[in-house]
N, C-alpha and C positions, 0 to 999 in steps of 0.2 A: 293355545286354543285357551286356556284359563282367562288369561289378559282380552280377549275377545268377548268371551261372557260378561266381564266384568265390564267391558263397554255398551254393552249390550245393557245391564243394569243402569247403569249412568245415564244411559239415554232414555230408558223408559223413565226413568225419575224425573230426567228433565223435561222430556216430554208433557208429562201429567202434570208437574209443580208447577210449570212456569205461566200455566194460562188458568188453572185452577188457582182461585186466592187463598194460596195455604203455605205460600214460602218454599219456594225452589233451594234457599240457602239453608234452611233448618232441615231439610230432608236429606241435602248435599253433606252437612256436617255429620248426621247420624250414618249415611252410606259410607263415608270416607273413613268412620270409624271402625266400620267393620268389614268393608271391602274396599282394602288398598291396591291401586296399580302399581304394579311391580316395575316401575320406569320411573324417569328422573324426576324431581320436585319442577324443576321448570315446564318439562313436558305437561305434566298433570296440571300446573296450573294454567297453561295454556288451553288444554284438552277440557277441563271444566267450563272455559266460558266459549270456546269456540264451538263446540257442540249444539250451542244457540241457534248456531244458523240453519240447521236442520230445522228447528222449531221457527224460525221466521220464515222459511221457504212453506210452512204449512201454512201459515197465513197467506203467503202471496198465492198459493193455488187455489186455496180454497174461495178467497175473494178477489181474483183476478180482475174479474169482469166489474166490479163495485170499485176498484182501485186504480182502473186504467182508466185516464181521460178520454183518451181517443179510441175507445171502443165503437167499433160501427154501427151497432145496436142502440146508441144511445142518441138522444135528441141534445140538442145544443144546451138546453137547460141542465140535462144530467150531466152534460159534460163540465158544464161550468159549475155544478155543485159537486162534482169531482176534484175539481181543479182546487175549489174553495175548502173541501176536507182535507187536501193535502197541506193547505197554508195552515189548517188548526193544528194539523199534527205536528206541524213544524212549530208553531207558536207553543203549543202546549210542551215540546221537547225543552224549550229555551230555559226555565227555572231549575231543572235538573242537570243540564248541560252546563249552565254556570257553576252552580253550587259543587257540582261534580269535579270541574276541571281547577276549581280552586282550593279544595277541601278534601278531595277524593283520599290522599293517602291518609290524610290526619284520621277521617271518619273510619276507614279500616284499622290503623291503629289504636283507636280508642273503642270502637263497639265492635269491630270482629272477634268476639268469642261467644262462648255457649249461654252467659248469663245475659248479655244484651238479646241473642237471637230468642232465649226462653221467654223473657220478658214482652217482647215484641209479638212473639205468637200468642200469648195470651191476651194482652192489650187490645190488639186488633180484632182478637176474635170476641172480645167483650162488646166491642165495637160494633161489629157485624151484625150481632143480636139485637144491639140494643137500636142502631139505626133501624133496622127492617121493623121492629117492633113500633118505631117512631112513624113509619111510613107505611104502616098496615092498610090506613083509611085515606091516605093520601093518593091524588092522583097526579103524578110526574109530568112537568110543564114542558118536558124535553122527550117526545115519544118516537122521532124519525132525526136521524142524522143529518139532514139538510136544517133541520130546526136549531142546532147546536151552534151557538153564537162564538165569536172570537174569544169574548171575555170569559165564556165558560170553560172554553177549550184551555185559557191560560191558567184559571182556577183549578182546573183538573193537573196540568202540569206542574202546579204547586204541590198538590198531593203526592204527584209523581215523585216530587224531589226527596220527600220522606222517606222513600223506598230505599234510598242510598243506606237509610240504616239497615243492616243485616238483620234478617228475620221479619221485616216488615212486609215484603211481598210485593214485588211492582204490580203486577195485577191487581192485588188487594188494595193496595193504598188506591190506585186511580180508579177503581171499580167503587171503593168506600166512598172518595171523595166526589166522583159523578153522582152516585145515587143521592148523598147530601146535598149536592147543589140543585136536583131537582131533573135528573134524566132517568129514564126508564132502565131496568137492568138490562134488556137487549142492547141499548144503545151506548150504555155504561161497559158492559163487555166487549161489543164489536170497534168503539173508540180504544179501548184498552189494548185490543189485538194490533190495531193500526199504529199505536204511539211505539209497540215495541219494534216495529220494522226498524226505522234510524237508528233508535237506541241499542238495540241489540248487534245490528248490522256494524255500528261504528265500532261498538265494543269486541265483537270478534275480528275484525280487521285490524284493529289495532294489536291485539295480542297475536294475531298471525303474522304481523309485520316484525312484531318486536322479537318474537320465535325465529322468525328466518323460514325459509322454505324447503331446508333441506332435513329430509326426515328416513330414519331406518324403517325397512319393510315394516317392521311390527307396528312403529310407530304412525306410518299412514296408514295402515289397517283398522287400527284401535279407533282413529280420529274418524276414517270415513263410516266405520259401523256405529259410533257412537250417534254421527250426524245422521245416517239414513234412520236410525231407531228411532231417534229426537224426532225426524220428521213423521215417520209414519204413527207413533203415540201421541204427537201434537195434532193431528188432523182426526183422532180419534176422540182425544179430549175436548177439540173445540168443539166439535159435533155436537159432542155429549153436553157439555155446558150449556150451549145455545139452547138444545133441546129441553134440557133440564129449568132454565129458567123462566121458561114460558109457562110454567104451571108452579113453579115452586120458589122460594125464596133461598138468600145466603147463608140463613141460619145454621144450618148443619155444618157449613165450612167454617161458621164462627166456633161452635163446638169443638170441631176437629182440631182445629188450631189450640183451644184450650188446652187438650187432651195431650196433643204432641208438646205443647210449649211444658207443660208438666213433666212427661217424660223427659224430655231434653235435660230439664233442671234436675231432675233426682238422678237420672243415669251418672251424668257428669260429676254430681256431689259424691257418689258414692264411689264412682271411682276418682275421687279425690284431685280434681282437674280445678 
């Protein structure tokens, strides 16, 4: 029973931190420090990636009509825009895909540590504050998804590649990059959600195939509970974020990242890691 409760906790953390620009890695490092699953290291490694599938499913459910190019209630122009949106998502995934395939192991070897996570949490927190202050009186050049060009999508993809460094936050990097390029907060957030589908789905499937499809009853229960929890919390987190940014900016997330980065650094230094 205790392992199921731990799976719920990890699902909640995943569902919240995957979409809010506050770094899922930073939170998972802290969670893993205090709440460890009593299971094999191989399963835990797979579990922490595959629970993302629940988070992805939340995006698909919430935006199914917008993402479906075959929806009967869409005009021909709207269907064409939807196909174009998927094209931009694919283009945007190219930079991170290439860099990840070539250097992912090396990046994890060099940067997957609390020092990097602490620094990136603080740095991107400061950047969120600076960018929002810079854009306070600026009118975004891209205020609707169809206005997003392939060039802009590719540039956002370059920012997404920065998220390969632990602690950066995939949503944080892409939202920050999109706002810098000139998109509205709503477009930046939605496009970030859509980018997650191929990226996270690919990572989840790869981990599942690598682990295999033979689970003990406890392993299967923990995995399913984690994914379901991540799905439910993701639905709430996405709805919250889209409602929040209609009236507010991202600066509070910047301040939160700075505080969390300091907490991570201080904790592990005191612990002598």
